Each structure stands twice: as structure tokens, then as C-alpha cells.
mmCIF file of the N, C-alpha and C atoms, coordinates in Angstrom:
data_MODEL
# 
_entry.id   MODEL 
# 
loop_
_atom_site.group_PDB 
_atom_site.id 
_atom_site.type_symbol 
_atom_site.label_atom_id 
_atom_site.label_alt_id 
_atom_site.label_comp_id 
_atom_site.label_asym_id 
_atom_site.label_entity_id 
_atom_site.label_seq_id 
_atom_site.pdbx_PDB_ins_code 
_atom_site.Cartn_x 
_atom_site.Cartn_y 
_atom_site.Cartn_z 
_atom_site.occupancy 
_atom_site.B_iso_or_equiv 
_atom_site.pdbx_formal_charge 
_atom_site.auth_seq_id 
_atom_site.auth_comp_id 
_atom_site.auth_asym_id 
_atom_site.auth_atom_id 
_atom_site.pdbx_PDB_model_num 
ATOM 1   N N  . UNK A 1 1  ? 47.255 82.575 97.367  1.00 0.00 ? 1  UNK A N  1 
ATOM 2   C CA . UNK A 1 1  ? 48.333 83.426 96.894  1.00 0.00 ? 1  UNK A CA 1 
ATOM 3   C C  . UNK A 1 1  ? 49.601 82.584 96.764  1.00 0.00 ? 1  UNK A C  1 
ATOM 4   N N  . UNK A 1 2  ? 50.295 82.744 95.659  1.00 0.00 ? 2  UNK A N  1 
ATOM 5   C CA . UNK A 1 2  ? 51.522 82.009 95.403  1.00 0.00 ? 2  UNK A CA 1 
ATOM 6   C C  . UNK A 1 2  ? 52.693 82.775 96.013  1.00 0.00 ? 2  UNK A C  1 
ATOM 7   N N  . UNK A 1 3  ? 53.567 82.053 96.690  1.00 0.00 ? 3  UNK A N  1 
ATOM 8   C CA . UNK A 1 3  ? 54.789 82.646 97.221  1.00 0.00 ? 3  UNK A CA 1 
ATOM 9   C C  . UNK A 1 3  ? 55.605 83.152 96.029  1.00 0.00 ? 3  UNK A C  1 
ATOM 10  N N  . UNK A 1 4  ? 56.046 84.425 96.013  1.00 0.00 ? 4  UNK A N  1 
ATOM 11  C CA . UNK A 1 4  ? 56.765 84.938 94.852  1.00 0.00 ? 4  UNK A CA 1 
ATOM 12  C C  . UNK A 1 4  ? 58.062 84.181 94.556  1.00 0.00 ? 4  UNK A C  1 
ATOM 13  N N  . UNK A 1 5  ? 58.641 83.507 95.542  1.00 0.00 ? 5  UNK A N  1 
ATOM 14  C CA . UNK A 1 5  ? 59.868 82.755 95.321  1.00 0.00 ? 5  UNK A CA 1 
ATOM 15  C C  . UNK A 1 5  ? 59.600 81.427 94.616  1.00 0.00 ? 5  UNK A C  1 
ATOM 16  N N  . UNK A 1 6  ? 58.347 81.013 94.582  1.00 0.00 ? 6  UNK A N  1 
ATOM 17  C CA . UNK A 1 6  ? 57.953 79.758 93.943  1.00 0.00 ? 6  UNK A CA 1 
ATOM 18  C C  . UNK A 1 6  ? 57.156 79.960 92.661  1.00 0.00 ? 6  UNK A C  1 
ATOM 19  N N  . UNK A 1 7  ? 56.984 81.195 92.233  1.00 0.00 ? 7  UNK A N  1 
ATOM 20  C CA . UNK A 1 7  ? 56.122 81.517 91.099  1.00 0.00 ? 7  UNK A CA 1 
ATOM 21  C C  . UNK A 1 7  ? 56.904 81.431 89.786  1.00 0.00 ? 7  UNK A C  1 
ATOM 22  N N  . UNK A 1 8  ? 56.659 80.390 89.009  1.00 0.00 ? 8  UNK A N  1 
ATOM 23  C CA . UNK A 1 8  ? 57.357 80.188 87.740  1.00 0.00 ? 8  UNK A CA 1 
ATOM 24  C C  . UNK A 1 8  ? 56.991 81.210 86.666  1.00 0.00 ? 8  UNK A C  1 
ATOM 25  N N  . UNK A 1 9  ? 55.981 82.029 86.902  1.00 0.00 ? 9  UNK A N  1 
ATOM 26  C CA . UNK A 1 9  ? 55.597 83.032 85.908  1.00 0.00 ? 9  UNK A CA 1 
ATOM 27  C C  . UNK A 1 9  ? 56.381 84.330 86.063  1.00 0.00 ? 9  UNK A C  1 
ATOM 28  N N  . UNK A 1 10 ? 57.110 84.480 87.148  1.00 0.00 ? 10 UNK A N  1 
ATOM 29  C CA . UNK A 1 10 ? 57.893 85.691 87.394  1.00 0.00 ? 10 UNK A CA 1 
ATOM 30  C C  . UNK A 1 10 ? 59.300 85.541 86.840  1.00 0.00 ? 10 UNK A C  1 
ATOM 31  N N  . UNK A 1 11 ? 59.997 86.658 86.751  1.00 0.00 ? 11 UNK A N  1 
ATOM 32  C CA . UNK A 1 11 ? 61.420 86.624 86.432  1.00 0.00 ? 11 UNK A CA 1 
ATOM 33  C C  . UNK A 1 11 ? 62.205 86.877 87.715  1.00 0.00 ? 11 UNK A C  1 
ATOM 34  N N  . UNK A 1 12 ? 63.452 86.406 87.712  1.00 0.00 ? 12 UNK A N  1 
ATOM 35  C CA . UNK A 1 12 ? 64.262 86.437 88.927  1.00 0.00 ? 12 UNK A CA 1 
ATOM 36  C C  . UNK A 1 12 ? 65.653 86.967 88.653  1.00 0.00 ? 12 UNK A C  1 
ATOM 37  N N  . UNK A 1 13 ? 66.294 87.393 89.719  1.00 0.00 ? 13 UNK A N  1 
ATOM 38  C CA . UNK A 1 13 ? 67.701 87.743 89.735  1.00 0.00 ? 13 UNK A CA 1 
ATOM 39  C C  . UNK A 1 13 ? 68.398 86.718 90.609  1.00 0.00 ? 13 UNK A C  1 
ATOM 40  N N  . UNK A 1 14 ? 69.689 86.548 90.398  1.00 0.00 ? 14 UNK A N  1 
ATOM 41  C CA . UNK A 1 14 ? 70.494 85.791 91.349  1.00 0.00 ? 14 UNK A CA 1 
ATOM 42  C C  . UNK A 1 14 ? 71.367 86.815 92.060  1.00 0.00 ? 14 UNK A C  1 
ATOM 43  N N  . UNK A 1 15 ? 71.298 86.790 93.376  1.00 0.00 ? 15 UNK A N  1 
ATOM 44  C CA . UNK A 1 15 ? 72.056 87.722 94.200  1.00 0.00 ? 15 UNK A CA 1 
ATOM 45  C C  . UNK A 1 15 ? 73.161 86.990 94.943  1.00 0.00 ? 15 UNK A C  1 
ATOM 46  N N  . UNK A 1 16 ? 74.178 87.734 95.344  1.00 0.00 ? 16 UNK A N  1 
ATOM 47  C CA . UNK A 1 16 ? 75.231 87.202 96.211  1.00 0.00 ? 16 UNK A CA 1 
ATOM 48  C C  . UNK A 1 16 ? 75.555 88.268 97.250  1.00 0.00 ? 16 UNK A C  1 
ATOM 49  N N  . UNK A 1 17 ? 75.973 87.811 98.421  1.00 0.00 ? 17 UNK A N  1 
ATOM 50  C CA . UNK A 1 17 ? 76.380 88.750 99.468  1.00 0.00 ? 17 UNK A CA 1 
ATOM 51  C C  . UNK A 1 17 ? 77.902 88.711 99.607  1.00 0.00 ? 17 UNK A C  1 
ATOM 52  N N  . UNK A 1 18 ? 78.430 89.433 100.592 1.00 0.00 ? 18 UNK A N  1 
ATOM 53  C CA . UNK A 1 18 ? 79.878 89.505 100.776 1.00 0.00 ? 18 UNK A CA 1 
ATOM 54  C C  . UNK A 1 18 ? 80.493 88.163 101.156 1.00 0.00 ? 18 UNK A C  1 
ATOM 55  N N  . UNK A 1 19 ? 79.704 87.243 101.676 1.00 0.00 ? 19 UNK A N  1 
ATOM 56  C CA . UNK A 1 19 ? 80.189 85.895 102.004 1.00 0.00 ? 19 UNK A CA 1 
ATOM 57  C C  . UNK A 1 19 ? 80.039 84.942 100.827 1.00 0.00 ? 19 UNK A C  1 
ATOM 58  N N  . UNK A 1 20 ? 79.666 85.479 99.668  1.00 0.00 ? 20 UNK A N  1 
ATOM 59  C CA . UNK A 1 20 ? 79.466 84.712 98.438  1.00 0.00 ? 20 UNK A CA 1 
ATOM 60  C C  . UNK A 1 20 ? 78.344 83.682 98.561  1.00 0.00 ? 20 UNK A C  1 
ATOM 61  N N  . UNK A 1 21 ? 77.392 83.943 99.449  1.00 0.00 ? 21 UNK A N  1 
ATOM 62  C CA . UNK A 1 21 ? 76.187 83.129 99.523  1.00 0.00 ? 21 UNK A CA 1 
ATOM 63  C C  . UNK A 1 21 ? 75.232 83.659 98.463  1.00 0.00 ? 21 UNK A C  1 
ATOM 64  N N  . UNK A 1 22 ? 74.506 82.782 97.803  1.00 0.00 ? 22 UNK A N  1 
ATOM 65  C CA . UNK A 1 22 ? 73.637 83.164 96.693  1.00 0.00 ? 22 UNK A CA 1 
ATOM 66  C C  . UNK A 1 22 ? 72.163 83.053 97.082  1.00 0.00 ? 22 UNK A C  1 
ATOM 67  N N  . UNK A 1 23 ? 71.349 83.835 96.385  1.00 0.00 ? 23 UNK A N  1 
ATOM 68  C CA . UNK A 1 23 ? 69.918 83.839 96.646  1.00 0.00 ? 23 UNK A CA 1 
ATOM 69  C C  . UNK A 1 23 ? 69.153 84.075 95.349  1.00 0.00 ? 23 UNK A C  1 
ATOM 70  N N  . UNK A 1 24 ? 68.069 83.355 95.195  1.00 0.00 ? 24 UNK A N  1 
ATOM 71  C CA . UNK A 1 24 ? 67.116 83.594 94.115  1.00 0.00 ? 24 UNK A CA 1 
ATOM 72  C C  . UNK A 1 24 ? 66.228 84.745 94.587  1.00 0.00 ? 24 UNK A C  1 
ATOM 73  N N  . UNK A 1 25 ? 66.005 85.748 93.726  1.00 0.00 ? 25 UNK A N  1 
ATOM 74  C CA . UNK A 1 25 ? 65.275 86.934 94.158  1.00 0.00 ? 25 UNK A CA 1 
ATOM 75  C C  . UNK A 1 25 ? 64.323 87.400 93.056  1.00 0.00 ? 25 UNK A C  1 
ATOM 76  N N  . UNK A 1 26 ? 63.021 87.559 93.369  1.00 0.00 ? 26 UNK A N  1 
ATOM 77  C CA . UNK A 1 26 ? 62.079 88.062 92.360  1.00 0.00 ? 26 UNK A CA 1 
ATOM 78  C C  . UNK A 1 26 ? 62.530 89.435 91.855  1.00 0.00 ? 26 UNK A C  1 
ATOM 79  N N  . UNK A 1 27 ? 62.621 89.595 90.549  1.00 0.00 ? 27 UNK A N  1 
ATOM 80  C CA . UNK A 1 27 ? 63.168 90.828 89.982  1.00 0.00 ? 27 UNK A CA 1 
ATOM 81  C C  . UNK A 1 27 ? 62.274 92.039 90.217  1.00 0.00 ? 27 UNK A C  1 
ATOM 82  N N  . UNK A 1 28 ? 61.027 91.836 90.544  1.00 0.00 ? 28 UNK A N  1 
ATOM 83  C CA . UNK A 1 28 ? 60.130 92.976 90.783  1.00 0.00 ? 28 UNK A CA 1 
ATOM 84  C C  . UNK A 1 28 ? 60.346 93.604 92.155  1.00 0.00 ? 28 UNK A C  1 
ATOM 85  N N  . UNK A 1 29 ? 61.154 92.966 92.999  1.00 0.00 ? 29 UNK A N  1 
ATOM 86  C CA . UNK A 1 29 ? 61.458 93.494 94.332  1.00 0.00 ? 29 UNK A CA 1 
ATOM 87  C C  . UNK A 1 29 ? 62.843 94.123 94.344  1.00 0.00 ? 29 UNK A C  1 
ATOM 88  N N  . UNK A 1 30 ? 62.994 95.173 95.130  1.00 0.00 ? 30 UNK A N  1 
ATOM 89  C CA . UNK A 1 30 ? 64.288 95.846 95.240  1.00 0.00 ? 30 UNK A CA 1 
ATOM 90  C C  . UNK A 1 30 ? 65.333 94.889 95.818  1.00 0.00 ? 30 UNK A C  1 
ATOM 91  N N  . UNK A 1 31 ? 66.548 95.019 95.333  1.00 0.00 ? 31 UNK A N  1 
ATOM 92  C CA . UNK A 1 31 ? 67.654 94.216 95.856  1.00 0.00 ? 31 UNK A CA 1 
ATOM 93  C C  . UNK A 1 31 ? 67.960 94.710 97.271  1.00 0.00 ? 31 UNK A C  1 
ATOM 94  N N  . UNK A 1 32 ? 67.976 93.798 98.249  1.00 0.00 ? 32 UNK A N  1 
ATOM 95  C CA . UNK A 1 32 ? 68.213 94.223 99.629  1.00 0.00 ? 32 UNK A CA 1 
ATOM 96  C C  . UNK A 1 32 ? 69.658 94.678 99.857  1.00 0.00 ? 32 UNK A C  1 
ATOM 97  N N  . UNK A 1 33 ? 69.826 95.530 100.840 1.00 0.00 ? 33 UNK A N  1 
ATOM 98  C CA . UNK A 1 33 ? 71.154 96.020 101.205 1.00 0.00 ? 33 UNK A CA 1 
ATOM 99  C C  . UNK A 1 33 ? 72.066 94.846 101.532 1.00 0.00 ? 33 UNK A C  1 
ATOM 100 N N  . UNK A 1 34 ? 73.299 94.940 101.087 1.00 0.00 ? 34 UNK A N  1 
ATOM 101 C CA . UNK A 1 34 ? 74.275 93.901 101.361 1.00 0.00 ? 34 UNK A CA 1 
ATOM 102 C C  . UNK A 1 34 ? 74.326 92.805 100.312 1.00 0.00 ? 34 UNK A C  1 
ATOM 103 N N  . UNK A 1 35 ? 73.487 92.905 99.296  1.00 0.00 ? 35 UNK A N  1 
ATOM 104 C CA . UNK A 1 35 ? 73.444 91.908 98.219  1.00 0.00 ? 35 UNK A CA 1 
ATOM 105 C C  . UNK A 1 35 ? 73.711 92.605 96.892  1.00 0.00 ? 35 UNK A C  1 
ATOM 106 N N  . UNK A 1 36 ? 74.270 91.867 95.941  1.00 0.00 ? 36 UNK A N  1 
ATOM 107 C CA . UNK A 1 36 ? 74.538 92.397 94.594  1.00 0.00 ? 36 UNK A CA 1 
ATOM 108 C C  . UNK A 1 36 ? 74.028 91.388 93.568  1.00 0.00 ? 36 UNK A C  1 
ATOM 109 N N  . UNK A 1 37 ? 73.688 91.872 92.399  1.00 0.00 ? 37 UNK A N  1 
ATOM 110 C CA . UNK A 1 37 ? 73.205 91.013 91.312  1.00 0.00 ? 37 UNK A CA 1 
ATOM 111 C C  . UNK A 1 37 ? 74.407 90.338 90.658  1.00 0.00 ? 37 UNK A C  1 
ATOM 112 N N  . UNK A 1 38 ? 74.370 88.995 90.565  1.00 0.00 ? 38 UNK A N  1 
ATOM 113 C CA . UNK A 1 38 ? 75.431 88.246 89.888  1.00 0.00 ? 38 UNK A CA 1 
ATOM 114 C C  . UNK A 1 38 ? 74.914 87.543 88.629  1.00 0.00 ? 38 UNK A C  1 
ATOM 115 N N  . UNK A 1 39 ? 73.593 87.515 88.467  1.00 0.00 ? 39 UNK A N  1 
ATOM 116 C CA . UNK A 1 39 ? 72.974 86.981 87.245  1.00 0.00 ? 39 UNK A CA 1 
ATOM 117 C C  . UNK A 1 39 ? 71.715 87.804 86.994  1.00 0.00 ? 39 UNK A C  1 
ATOM 118 N N  . UNK A 1 40 ? 71.656 88.418 85.823  1.00 0.00 ? 40 UNK A N  1 
ATOM 119 C CA . UNK A 1 40 ? 70.553 89.323 85.496  1.00 0.00 ? 40 UNK A CA 1 
ATOM 120 C C  . UNK A 1 40 ? 69.217 88.609 85.365  1.00 0.00 ? 40 UNK A C  1 
ATOM 121 N N  . UNK A 1 41 ? 68.186 89.392 85.234  1.00 0.00 ? 41 UNK A N  1 
ATOM 122 C CA . UNK A 1 41 ? 66.804 88.918 85.149  1.00 0.00 ? 41 UNK A CA 1 
ATOM 123 C C  . UNK A 1 41 ? 66.665 87.760 84.165  1.00 0.00 ? 41 UNK A C  1 
ATOM 124 N N  . UNK A 1 42 ? 66.019 86.704 84.648  1.00 0.00 ? 42 UNK A N  1 
ATOM 125 C CA . UNK A 1 42 ? 65.879 85.482 83.862  1.00 0.00 ? 42 UNK A CA 1 
ATOM 126 C C  . UNK A 1 42 ? 64.694 84.696 84.423  1.00 0.00 ? 42 UNK A C  1 
ATOM 127 N N  . UNK A 1 43 ? 64.391 83.587 83.787  1.00 0.00 ? 43 UNK A N  1 
ATOM 128 C CA . UNK A 1 43 ? 63.322 82.731 84.305  1.00 0.00 ? 43 UNK A CA 1 
ATOM 129 C C  . UNK A 1 43 ? 63.764 82.117 85.636  1.00 0.00 ? 43 UNK A C  1 
ATOM 130 N N  . UNK A 1 44 ? 62.811 81.626 86.394  1.00 0.00 ? 44 UNK A N  1 
ATOM 131 C CA . UNK A 1 44 ? 63.126 80.958 87.659  1.00 0.00 ? 44 UNK A CA 1 
ATOM 132 C C  . UNK A 1 44 ? 63.991 79.730 87.398  1.00 0.00 ? 44 UNK A C  1 
ATOM 133 N N  . UNK A 1 45 ? 63.625 78.955 86.403  1.00 0.00 ? 45 UNK A N  1 
ATOM 134 C CA . UNK A 1 45 ? 64.363 77.741 86.069  1.00 0.00 ? 45 UNK A CA 1 
ATOM 135 C C  . UNK A 1 45 ? 65.819 78.055 85.693  1.00 0.00 ? 45 UNK A C  1 
ATOM 136 N N  . UNK A 1 46 ? 66.024 79.045 84.845  1.00 0.00 ? 46 UNK A N  1 
ATOM 137 C CA . UNK A 1 46 ? 67.383 79.406 84.436  1.00 0.00 ? 46 UNK A CA 1 
ATOM 138 C C  . UNK A 1 46 ? 68.186 79.993 85.596  1.00 0.00 ? 46 UNK A C  1 
ATOM 139 N N  . UNK A 1 47 ? 67.529 80.745 86.444  1.00 0.00 ? 47 UNK A N  1 
ATOM 140 C CA . UNK A 1 47 ? 68.214 81.323 87.607  1.00 0.00 ? 47 UNK A CA 1 
ATOM 141 C C  . UNK A 1 47 ? 68.659 80.232 88.569  1.00 0.00 ? 47 UNK A C  1 
ATOM 142 N N  . UNK A 1 48 ? 67.794 79.265 88.827  1.00 0.00 ? 48 UNK A N  1 
ATOM 143 C CA . UNK A 1 48 ? 68.176 78.148 89.695  1.00 0.00 ? 48 UNK A CA 1 
ATOM 144 C C  . UNK A 1 48 ? 69.304 77.328 89.079  1.00 0.00 ? 48 UNK A C  1 
ATOM 145 N N  . UNK A 1 49 ? 69.268 77.147 87.771  1.00 0.00 ? 49 UNK A N  1 
ATOM 146 C CA . UNK A 1 49 ? 70.347 76.422 87.086  1.00 0.00 ? 49 UNK A CA 1 
ATOM 147 C C  . UNK A 1 49 ? 71.658 77.190 87.199  1.00 0.00 ? 49 UNK A C  1 
ATOM 148 N N  . UNK A 1 50 ? 71.605 78.504 87.104  1.00 0.00 ? 50 UNK A N  1 
ATOM 149 C CA . UNK A 1 50 ? 72.813 79.319 87.237  1.00 0.00 ? 50 UNK A CA 1 
ATOM 150 C C  . UNK A 1 50 ? 73.407 79.137 88.630  1.00 0.00 ? 50 UNK A C  1 
ATOM 151 N N  . UNK A 1 51 ? 72.560 79.177 89.647  1.00 0.00 ? 51 UNK A N  1 
ATOM 152 C CA . UNK A 1 51 ? 73.040 78.982 91.020  1.00 0.00 ? 51 UNK A CA 1 
ATOM 153 C C  . UNK A 1 51 ? 73.698 77.608 91.153  1.00 0.00 ? 51 UNK A C  1 
ATOM 154 N N  . UNK A 1 52 ? 73.060 76.597 90.651  1.00 0.00 ? 52 UNK A N  1 
ATOM 155 C CA . UNK A 1 52 ? 73.594 75.242 90.756  1.00 0.00 ? 52 UNK A CA 1 
ATOM 156 C C  . UNK A 1 52 ? 74.947 75.113 90.050  1.00 0.00 ? 52 UNK A C  1 
ATOM 157 N N  . UNK A 1 53 ? 75.110 75.797 88.945  1.00 0.00 ? 53 UNK A N  1 
ATOM 158 C CA . UNK A 1 53 ? 76.346 75.730 88.173  1.00 0.00 ? 53 UNK A CA 1 
ATOM 159 C C  . UNK A 1 53 ? 77.481 76.546 88.806  1.00 0.00 ? 53 UNK A C  1 
ATOM 160 N N  . UNK A 1 54 ? 77.157 77.672 89.434  1.00 0.00 ? 54 UNK A N  1 
ATOM 161 C CA . UNK A 1 54 ? 78.182 78.618 89.874  1.00 0.00 ? 54 UNK A CA 1 
ATOM 162 C C  . UNK A 1 54 ? 78.438 78.662 91.378  1.00 0.00 ? 54 UNK A C  1 
ATOM 163 N N  . UNK A 1 55 ? 77.566 78.123 92.184  1.00 0.00 ? 55 UNK A N  1 
ATOM 164 C CA . UNK A 1 55 ? 77.752 78.208 93.644  1.00 0.00 ? 55 UNK A CA 1 
ATOM 165 C C  . UNK A 1 55 ? 78.006 76.808 94.170  1.00 0.00 ? 55 UNK A C  1 
ATOM 166 N N  . UNK A 1 56 ? 79.280 76.484 94.362  1.00 0.00 ? 56 UNK A N  1 
ATOM 167 C CA . UNK A 1 56 ? 79.664 75.127 94.743  1.00 0.00 ? 56 UNK A CA 1 
ATOM 168 C C  . UNK A 1 56 ? 79.903 74.958 96.235  1.00 0.00 ? 56 UNK A C  1 
ATOM 169 N N  . UNK A 1 57 ? 80.428 75.976 96.874  1.00 0.00 ? 57 UNK A N  1 
ATOM 170 C CA . UNK A 1 57 ? 80.754 75.891 98.295  1.00 0.00 ? 57 UNK A CA 1 
ATOM 171 C C  . UNK A 1 57 ? 79.716 76.687 99.080  1.00 0.00 ? 57 UNK A C  1 
ATOM 172 N N  . UNK A 1 58 ? 78.844 75.988 99.790  1.00 0.00 ? 58 UNK A N  1 
ATOM 173 C CA . UNK A 1 58 ? 77.747 76.649 100.486 1.00 0.00 ? 58 UNK A CA 1 
ATOM 174 C C  . UNK A 1 58 ? 78.188 77.358 101.765 1.00 0.00 ? 58 UNK A C  1 
ATOM 175 N N  . UNK A 1 59 ? 79.406 77.098 102.208 1.00 0.00 ? 59 UNK A N  1 
ATOM 176 C CA . UNK A 1 59 ? 79.905 77.779 103.416 1.00 0.00 ? 59 UNK A CA 1 
ATOM 177 C C  . UNK A 1 59 ? 80.100 79.249 103.126 1.00 0.00 ? 59 UNK A C  1 
ATOM 178 N N  . UNK A 1 60 ? 79.884 80.126 104.129 1.00 0.00 ? 60 UNK A N  1 
ATOM 179 C CA . UNK A 1 60 ? 80.211 81.541 103.942 1.00 0.00 ? 60 UNK A CA 1 
ATOM 180 C C  . UNK A 1 60 ? 81.689 81.664 103.556 1.00 0.00 ? 60 UNK A C  1 
ATOM 181 N N  . UNK A 1 61 ? 82.013 82.615 102.714 1.00 0.00 ? 61 UNK A N  1 
ATOM 182 C CA . UNK A 1 61 ? 83.380 82.784 102.220 1.00 0.00 ? 61 UNK A CA 1 
ATOM 183 C C  . UNK A 1 61 ? 84.390 82.875 103.354 1.00 0.00 ? 61 UNK A C  1 
ATOM 184 N N  . UNK A 1 62 ? 84.045 83.537 104.445 1.00 0.00 ? 62 UNK A N  1 
ATOM 185 C CA . UNK A 1 62 ? 84.952 83.672 105.580 1.00 0.00 ? 62 UNK A CA 1 
ATOM 186 C C  . UNK A 1 62 ? 85.240 82.337 106.248 1.00 0.00 ? 62 UNK A C  1 
ATOM 187 N N  . UNK A 1 63 ? 84.311 81.408 106.200 1.00 0.00 ? 63 UNK A N  1 
ATOM 188 C CA . UNK A 1 63 ? 84.493 80.086 106.827 1.00 0.00 ? 63 UNK A CA 1 
ATOM 189 C C  . UNK A 1 63 ? 85.337 79.158 105.971 1.00 0.00 ? 63 UNK A C  1 
ATOM 190 N N  . UNK A 1 64 ? 85.439 79.445 104.687 1.00 0.00 ? 64 UNK A N  1 
ATOM 191 C CA . UNK A 1 64 ? 86.174 78.581 103.763 1.00 0.00 ? 64 UNK A CA 1 
ATOM 192 C C  . UNK A 1 64 ? 87.680 78.820 103.820 1.00 0.00 ? 64 UNK A C  1 
ATOM 193 N N  . UNK A 1 65 ? 88.095 79.863 104.525 1.00 0.00 ? 65 UNK A N  1 
ATOM 194 C CA . UNK A 1 65 ? 89.529 80.207 104.563 1.00 0.00 ? 65 UNK A CA 1 
ATOM 195 C C  . UNK A 1 65 ? 90.237 79.512 105.698 1.00 0.00 ? 65 UNK A C  1 
# 
């Protein structure tokens, strides 16, 4: 069985939480509480590229202040 987070045949969402931490998320799964969609359904490759382009500071937002 392929881990859904590693499956290039699926589509993904990019999520962010209140600390502006980002996550790749299989679009067939419900978005977990505390997370919001910041990049709509796309390929795994494009979703990872979006994260790389838009998430520069890996520290939680509260720690960056």
C-alpha cells in the first residue's frame, strides 16, 4: 500500500494553520480542524512547489515575533 502523502497519482491541497505552518494534504481527505486551504487541489509536484515558493520561515508565526 502506498502512503497517500507519497502517491503521485493523487491530487493534493496545501494547508496552513494559525502559526502559518504549511502541510501537503491529500484532497480526498477532510481538512483537519485548525487548518485552512491556501492552495487549491493540484498535483503533488505542483503543491510541493507552491509550498517551497510561499513558505520561507519554518518557525511558527508566534516564534517569529
